[in-house]
Structure formats: structure tokens, C-alpha cells
N, C-alpha and C positions, 0 to 999 in steps of 0.2 A: 504494500500500500504506500502510495506517495505521501510524503509529509510536506505540508505547506510551510515554507520558511519566509515569514514576512520581513525579517531583518535583511535577508539577502536579496529579496525580490521587490522591495518597496518601490523602486523607481518604475518598474513595469506596472505594478498595481496602481500606483498613484497617477502615472502617465495615462493609463487607460481610463481611469476615472475622470481625469481632466479632458481627455479626448471626448468622452461622452458629454461632459459639460459644455465644451466648446462646440460640439455638434449641435446640441440643443440650442445654445445661444445663436448659432448661425441660422438655424431653421426659423427661429422666432423674430429675427431682424426683418422688418417690413419694408425697408428701402435701402438704397445704396448709402445714403447719408447715415442712416441708423447703423448699418454694418460698419462703416468707417469709424463712427464714434465708439462703438462697442470695442472694436479691435484696438483703437488707439488707447482707450482707458485700460483695456486688458494688458497692453504693453506697458503702460505706466505702473500698473500693479506689479507686474513681473520685474520692472526696473527697480522698484522699491525692495522687492524680495531679493533681487540680485545684489543690491547694495548691502543688505543685511547679511548675506551669505558669502560675501567676497573674501572674507578671511579664511574660510574653510571651503573654498570653491571645489565643487565636485562635478565631474562630467555628467553624472546621473541627474543632477538638478537641471542641467541644460536640456537633457532628453525629455524630462517631465514638461518643461516649458514648450518644447517643440510638439509634444503630444497635444497640448491645448490648441496650439496654432493649427496643426493639421486637422484636428477635429472641427475647428471653427471654419476653416476653408472648405472642408467637405460639406458641412451643413449649409453654408451660404451658397455653395455651388448648385445645390438642388433647386433653389428658387431663382438663381442667377441675378442676385442683387449685388452689383459692384464687381470690380475687377480683383482677381486674386493677387495680382502684382501690386496694386495700390494698397490692398489690405496688408500685405507683408510689409510694405514701406511704412504704413501708419503704425503697425505693431512695433517695428524697429525704432521709429521716431519716438513713440511713447516710451519705450524702454530706455532709450538713450537719454531723452530729455529728463525723465525722472531720476535716472542714475546720476546725471550731471548735476541736477539741482541738489541732490543729497550730498554729493562729493564737495560741492562748493559751499555747503552749509546754508543754502537759501531756504530749503525746507528741511525739516528734521523728522525723524521717526522716533516715536516713543517705544522703548523696549517693553515687551510684554512679560 
């Protein structure tokens, strides 16, 4: 019988969970503008998380973020609202902008 090891497989499990969330968000976006706003703010959230995890950066964290992005692109492609290339650009812009604002100290994050 196979044993489920969450400690060793957390990136795959969490990445799949975020893929499903991204897919759901992509389906419920009702226009291209809404899709672009959702993906920009999602990138901003991941930029904040990236800033918090920069000291102990792990490639698996990057894979989890890509899982969300792929799920969102798949969900939004079903209804054909917006361009996938533009969505990737908005995601990266949101990610970089938030990370830059945190590095410069313009915005700060409270530790939980």
C-alpha cells in the first residue's frame, strides 16, 4: 500500500490546489479587463509572498506559483476573454512591482 508523504510532496499538492483555484478564477472572469485585473493582483500577491520567502528561496515555491498561473490561463482560455500573453505580462508586472515596493520599503508587510 502506498503511503502519502505530505512533507515530500507538498509542492505538487499545493500547486495542484492553486491550479484549481486559478482555473476557477479564470472561468468566472467576465471580461478581458476583469481577467487582466485579477491576474495583475494575483501577481502582486505572489510578489509579496516572494519577498517574504526570499531568504529561504526554494524552486518548489516557484513551481507552486506557476501552477496558479497555468490554471488561470487554462480557465480564461475557455471563455476567450483576453490574451494569454498580456495576462502573463500583467502577472509578471504585478509580481515585480510589489516585490520592488517591498524591497524599497515603500510598502511593508506585517509578519504573521
